[in-house]
Each structure stands twice: as C-alpha cells, then as structure tokens.
C-alpha positions as CSV (number, residue, x, y, z in Angstrom):
1,X,112.3,135.6,67.6
2,X,112.0,137.5,70.9
3,X,111.6,134.1,72.7
4,X,115.0,132.8,71.1
5,X,116.9,136.0,72.1
6,X,115.4,135.7,75.6
7,X,116.6,132.0,75.6
8,X,120.0,133.2,74.4
9,X,120.3,135.8,76.8
10,X,119.3,133.6,79.9
11,X,121.8,131.0,78.8
12,X,124.5,133.5,78.6
13,X,123.8,134.8,82.0
14,X,122.7,131.7,83.9
15,X,124.0,129.2,81.5
16,X,126.8,127.5,84.2
17,X,124.1,127.6,86.9
18,X,121.4,125.6,84.8
19,X,124.1,123.2,83.5
20,X,125.0,122.4,87.1
21,X,121.3,122.1,88.3
22,X,120.3,119.8,85.5
23,X,123.5,117.6,85.8
24,X,122.9,117.3,89.8
25,X,119.2,116.6,89.5
26,X,120.0,114.0,86.6
27,X,122.8,112.4,88.7
28,X,120.7,112.3,91.6
29,X,117.8,110.5,89.8
30,X,120.2,108.3,87.9
31,X,121.6,107.3,91.4
32,X,118.0,106.5,92.9
33,X,117.3,104.1,89.8
34,X,120.6,102.5,90.6
35,X,119.7,102.2,93.9
36,X,116.5,100.4,93.2
37,X,118.3,98.1,90.5
38,X,120.8,97.1,93.1
39,X,118.0,96.4,95.6
40,X,115.0,95.4,93.5
41,X,111.5,95.5,94.9
42,X,110.2,92.2,96.4
43,X,106.9,90.8,97.6
44,X,105.8,88.1,100.0
45,X,103.7,85.3,98.2
46,X,102.0,82.6,100.2
47,X,101.3,79.5,98.7
48,X,99.1,76.8,100.2
49,X,100.6,73.2,100.4
50,X,99.1,69.8,101.2
51,X,95.6,70.9,100.8
52,X,93.0,68.2,102.2
53,X,89.5,68.5,101.9
54,X,86.8,67.1,104.1
55,X,83.2,67.0,103.3
56,X,80.2,65.7,105.5
57,X,76.7,65.3,103.9
58,X,73.5,64.8,105.6
59,X,70.9,62.9,103.8
60,X,67.5,61.4,104.4
61,X,65.4,58.5,103.2
62,X,62.1,57.1,104.4
63,X,60.3,53.6,103.2
64,X,56.9,53.7,102.6
65,X,55.3,51.2,105.2
66,X,51.8,52.6,105.5
67,X,48.8,52.8,103.6
68,X,48.6,55.3,100.7
69,X,47.5,55.8,97.2
70,X,50.4,58.0,96.6
71,X,53.2,55.5,96.7
72,X,53.7,51.8,96.5
73,X,54.6,50.2,99.9
74,X,58.1,49.5,100.0
75,X,59.1,52.5,98.0
76,X,62.1,54.3,99.4
77,X,61.8,58.1,99.2
78,X,65.3,60.0,99.2
79,X,65.7,63.9,100.4
80,X,62.1,64.8,99.7
81,X,60.8,68.5,100.7
82,X,58.0,66.7,102.6
83,X,57.1,63.1,104.0
84,X,53.7,61.7,104.7
85,X,53.4,60.5,108.5
86,X,51.1,57.7,107.9
87,X,53.0,56.5,104.6
88,X,56.6,56.9,105.7
89,X,56.8,57.3,109.3
90,X,60.4,56.4,110.1
91,X,63.0,58.3,108.6
92,X,66.6,57.1,108.1
93,X,69.5,59.6,108.5
94,X,72.8,59.0,106.9
95,X,75.8,61.1,107.9
96,X,78.8,60.4,105.7
97,X,82.1,62.1,105.8
98,X,84.3,61.9,102.9
99,X,88.2,61.7,103.7
100,X,91.0,62.3,101.1
101,X,92.5,59.0,99.9
102,X,96.0,59.9,99.5
103,X,96.5,60.1,103.2
104,X,95.4,58.1,106.5
105,X,92.3,59.5,108.3
106,X,89.7,59.0,110.4
107,X,86.2,60.2,111.4
108,X,83.4,59.8,113.9
109,X,80.0,61.2,114.5
110,X,77.6,62.1,117.4
111,X,73.8,63.1,116.8
112,X,71.1,63.9,119.1
113,X,67.9,65.8,119.0
114,X,67.5,69.2,120.4
115,X,64.1,70.5,121.6
116,X,64.0,74.4,122.2
117,X,61.7,77.0,123.4
118,X,61.8,80.5,122.1
119,X,59.8,83.7,123.2
120,X,60.4,87.2,121.1
121,X,63.2,85.2,118.8
122,X,65.3,84.2,121.7
123,X,66.0,80.7,123.2
124,X,65.3,80.4,126.8
125,X,64.9,76.6,127.2
126,X,66.7,73.6,125.6
127,X,66.4,69.8,126.0
128,X,68.8,67.2,124.4
129,X,68.1,63.6,123.5
130,X,71.3,61.6,122.2
131,X,70.5,59.3,119.4
132,X,71.9,55.7,118.7
133,X,74.5,55.8,115.6
134,X,75.6,52.8,113.7
135,X,79.0,53.9,112.3
136,X,81.2,52.0,109.6
137,X,84.4,53.1,108.5
138,X,86.6,52.6,105.5
139,X,89.5,54.0,103.7
140,X,87.4,56.7,101.8
141,X,85.5,57.9,105.3
142,X,82.9,57.3,107.7
143,X,79.2,56.6,107.2
144,X,76.9,56.7,110.4
145,X,73.2,56.0,110.3
146,X,70.3,56.5,112.7
147,X,66.5,56.0,112.3
148,X,64.0,58.7,113.8
149,X,60.4,58.0,114.6
150,X,58.9,60.9,113.4
151,X,55.5,60.4,114.8
152,X,57.3,60.1,118.2
153,X,59.1,63.0,117.8
154,X,56.0,65.0,116.6
155,X,54.3,63.5,119.9
156,X,57.2,64.9,122.3
157,X,57.3,68.1,120.5
158,X,53.6,68.7,121.1
159,X,53.8,67.7,124.5
160,X,56.6,70.3,125.4
161,X,54.2,73.0,123.4
162,X,51.3,72.0,125.4
163,X,53.4,72.7,128.5
164,X,54.7,76.0,127.5
165,X,51.4,77.1,125.9
166,X,51.0,80.4,124.6
167,X,54.3,81.6,126.4
168,X,56.6,80.2,124.0
169,X,57.2,78.3,120.5
170,X,58.7,75.0,120.5
171,X,61.1,73.5,117.8
172,X,63.2,70.4,117.2
173,X,66.3,70.1,115.3
174,X,68.9,67.2,114.6
175,X,72.2,68.0,115.6
176,X,75.3,66.2,114.0
177,X,78.8,66.9,115.4
178,X,81.5,65.2,113.1
179,X,85.2,64.9,114.4
180,X,88.1,63.8,112.1
181,X,91.8,63.6,111.5
182,X,93.2,63.6,108.2
183,X,96.9,63.5,107.5
184,X,98.3,66.5,109.9
185,X,95.1,68.2,110.4
186,X,92.4,68.0,113.1
187,X,89.0,69.2,112.3
188,X,85.4,69.1,112.9
189,X,81.8,70.8,112.6
190,X,78.8,70.8,114.5
191,X,75.4,71.7,112.6
192,X,71.8,71.8,113.2
193,X,69.1,70.5,110.9
194,X,65.7,71.6,111.3
195,X,62.7,68.8,111.9
196,X,59.3,70.4,110.6
197,X,55.9,69.1,111.3
198,X,52.2,69.3,110.5
199,X,49.3,67.2,111.2
200,X,49.7,64.9,107.9
201,X,53.6,65.4,107.0
202,X,57.1,66.4,108.3
203,X,60.4,67.7,106.7
204,X,63.8,67.1,107.2
205,X,66.8,69.8,106.5
206,X,69.7,68.2,104.6
207,X,73.1,69.6,103.7
208,X,76.6,69.1,102.7
209,X,79.4,71.0,104.4
210,X,83.2,71.0,103.5
211,X,86.3,72.0,104.8
212,X,89.8,72.6,103.1
213,X,92.9,72.4,105.4
214,X,96.3,73.7,103.8
215,X,99.7,74.5,105.2
216,X,100.9,78.2,104.3
217,X,104.4,78.6,102.8
218,X,105.7,82.3,102.3
219,X,108.4,83.1,99.9
220,X,110.0,86.1,98.8
221,X,109.7,86.9,95.0
222,X,111.6,89.8,93.0
223,X,109.4,92.0,90.9
224,X,110.4,92.6,87.4
225,X,111.9,96.3,87.2
226,X,110.4,96.9,84.0
227,X,106.9,97.1,85.4
228,X,108.3,99.2,88.7
229,X,107.3,102.7,88.5
230,X,109.7,103.7,91.3
231,X,112.6,102.5,88.8
232,X,111.3,103.9,85.6
233,X,110.8,107.2,86.8
234,X,114.0,108.2,88.2
235,X,115.6,106.5,85.2
236,X,113.9,108.3,82.8
237,X,114.0,111.6,84.5
238,X,117.7,111.2,85.3
239,X,118.4,110.7,81.6
240,X,116.4,113.6,80.3
241,X,118.1,115.9,82.9
242,X,121.6,114.8,82.1
243,X,120.9,115.2,78.3
244,X,119.3,118.8,78.8
245,X,122.4,119.6,81.0
246,X,124.7,118.7,78.5
247,X,122.7,120.4,75.5
248,X,122.7,123.6,78.1
249,X,126.6,123.2,78.7
250,X,127.4,122.8,74.9
251,X,124.8,125.8,74.0
252,X,126.3,128.0,76.8
253,X,129.8,127.2,75.7
254,X,129.0,128.7,72.2
255,X,127.3,131.8,73.7
256,X,130.3,132.5,75.4
257,X,131.9,134.1,72.6
258,X,129.3,136.3,72.4
259,X,129.4,139.1,75.4
260,X,126.4,139.1,77.7
261,X,125.8,142.9,76.9
262,X,125.7,142.6,73.2
263,X,122.9,139.9,73.8
264,X,121.2,142.2,76.0
265,X,121.2,145.0,73.4
266,X,120.2,142.6,70.9
267,X,117.3,141.5,72.8
268,X,116.3,145.0,73.8
269,X,116.4,146.4,70.2
270,X,114.0,143.6,69.2
271,X,111.8,144.1,72.2
272,X,111.5,147.7,71.6
273,X,111.5,147.6,67.8
274,X,108.4,149.7,67.6
275,X,110.0,152.8,69.0
276,X,113.3,152.3,67.1
277,X,113.8,153.7,63.5
278,X,116.9,153.6,61.5
279,X,118.6,157.0,60.4
280,X,121.9,159.3,60.5
281,X,122.4,160.9,63.8
282,X,124.4,164.2,63.6
283,X,127.6,164.6,65.5
284,X,126.6,165.3,69.3
285,X,128.7,167.9,71.4
286,X,129.6,167.2,74.6
287,X,127.3,170.0,76.1
288,X,124.3,168.6,74.5
289,X,124.8,165.1,74.7
290,X,123.4,162.7,77.9
291,X,124.7,159.5,77.9
292,X,122.3,156.5,78.9
293,X,123.5,153.2,80.5
294,X,121.3,151.0,78.7
295,X,119.2,150.9,75.3
296,X,116.2,150.2,77.8
297,X,116.7,153.2,79.5
298,X,116.9,155.3,76.4
299,X,113.8,153.7,75.1
300,X,112.2,155.1,78.7
301,X,113.2,158.5,77.7
302,X,111.7,158.1,74.0
303,X,108.4,156.8,75.6
304,X,108.3,159.7,78.1
305,X,109.0,162.5,75.9
306,X,106.9,161.2,73.0
307,X,110.0,160.8,70.9
308,X,111.4,158.0,68.7
309,X,114.9,156.4,69.3
310,X,117.3,156.7,66.1
311,X,119.5,154.0,65.4
312,X,122.5,155.0,63.3
313,X,124.0,151.4,62.0
314,X,127.1,153.3,60.6
315,X,128.2,154.3,64.0
316,X,126.4,151.7,66.1
317,X,124.7,154.2,68.0
318,X,121.1,154.9,69.6
319,X,119.8,158.3,70.4
320,X,116.6,160.4,71.3
321,X,116.8,163.8,69.9
322,X,114.9,166.4,72.1
323,X,115.5,169.8,71.0
324,X,119.3,170.5,71.5
325,X,119.8,167.7,73.7
326,X,120.6,164.2,72.4
327,X,120.4,161.2,74.7
328,X,122.3,158.7,73.5
329,X,123.5,154.8,74.0
330,X,126.2,153.3,72.3
331,X,127.0,149.6,72.8
332,X,130.5,148.9,74.2
333,X,130.8,146.1,71.6
334,X,130.6,148.0,68.7
335,X,128.3,148.3,65.9
336,X,125.2,146.4,65.7
337,X,123.5,145.1,62.5
338,X,119.8,145.2,63.9
339,X,117.6,147.7,62.5
340,X,113.9,148.1,60.9
C-alpha cells in the first residue's frame, strides 16, 4: 500500500518531467534504430577465384642388379625406407609436377647434389654438383628423371668426411628446384631431400609438395538486421521507453484531479499509521492551539512528546493533545477518510 501511494505521489509531483524524460529517451533510441535501419551494417567478404593447384612429387626406385638372397634380380624397389648398396646400387629419382588440365601450363626441373659440412649445428661449408635431368612434358605436367650412383656418392661423402676429420660432420642431400607457369600464375619451389648411408645400405627421402594459387575478389555484403545487436537494443529499448512514457502520461493526467497535498497527506497517514488513532477531538481554543504545516511535522511532535496523534474523521483534523495545548493539522483539501 505504501509503495503504491509513494508511486502516486511521485507521479503527481514529477509526472510531467518523467513523461518528458521517458519519451525523449525512447525517441532517441528509436532514432538510433532508424539510423541503423537506413544504413545497415556491412562486412567485407573475400572470395578466392580461379583456383589452380600445382603439386610436385619426388619418388625413388632402384632395380636389383647385384647378388642377394633377399630379392630376385631385376626386381624394382619403389620408395623403400632403405636399399642395399650391393643389391641395388643405382637409384632412379623421378620428379613429377602435375598441372591443372583446364588451363595451359609448363614446368621445368633442376637437380643437384649438395654436400655440406657442419659443426655445432651450423653449416660452414657447402659444395654442389649439378645432375643430368631427362625431362618429358605433356598436357598434364612435366616428369624429370635422373640416375644416382649411390656407391659413388657414398665414396665422395666419405672422402670429404676424411678431409674434415673430427672437425665437422658431412652430409649430402638431393636438392630439386621446380619452376612452373599455369594460367596467370607463376610459381616454384626448391626443396632438399637427404641421402643417408651406412656401410651396407642407403636411404632416400621422398615427399610431395603442393601449392594452390587463387585470385582474391572482395565484395561487400549487407548483414541481416534481425541478428544485429546494435539495431535490436535501441529498437526494443525505444519502444519500451515510449510505452512507459505514454502510460506515465495517462496515469499522471488521472492524478491531476487529486491535489498533490492530499496525496502527500494520504501517504503520511499510511506511513505513520502506528502513531495515529481515530477519535473525537474537543473544540480547540485559539490560545491553546498550535497549527502545524504538515501531518509529518505533527507526527514528529507526537513522537518527541510521547503522545499519539488523534484523527477526527468528522472534521478531517489531526491533533496531538499535550495538556492544555492542542497541536493540530487540518488538510486544506477537506476531510480524509483514512483511519485505523
């Protein structure tokens, strides 16, 4: 009950200002939502067109030509982890670059052996030996082949290691370079594949390298407003504030018929009901009457003097009787109907 009276009193006293505030905020929020609607958010999207993929595969094969009980003579071993030096001393390396078939393209390869010397993990010496490459081209790509004499490479590596002694560790690798043109794109790659040796076997590293070329095309896309938070918040907030402003305005107009002082007295009567009793007041004399400006002030007198406020509904008057003195408050709006 007290909360309702407080709200009615607040609306009666501050209603027009609250209405103006609610409507102003609501209109501003709706204007913001309208601005977002008129200028919807966009995002930049990049599509990649004309995709062309080029792949280069390095493979190894070695034919068994030596005496061994492990393989039949003439057997070709493909991409093995190790090959026996005495059984298959020559390795055939194939470099195959595959080009897209829907556009024109060309590719070429170069290969070389790279001997290096390292100490403490750093390379300080390098020697290269170009290799003879046989190349065949077609509409689908380019294939290059070369033959490596693995015993000769092992012998050369051992010679370098002997010269360096304990000062360095020597290694050898096959370095393959691929250059190509496909459609509107030019590209290439250079990769090294390690060759490893022991006294009985050797190993050749193989791999496949691919690269995709594309043309980026950027365009602007408008984002849907139903999922755009900066549009939804001001729209919903603006509607809420406008509705609250209208409801507040209607309520305030209804309360205009009730004087503000009367609402204040009703609020104070309810708030201080524990200090107010209903009864009949004697007719006061001018000399013994102290008129209070508000019911709240009269209740303060009752509290300070340890008395109670007596409310006489027949005359609409409140009073505190303290000996011959009567402290009274009479609302200007006339009789009240509140009581205990």
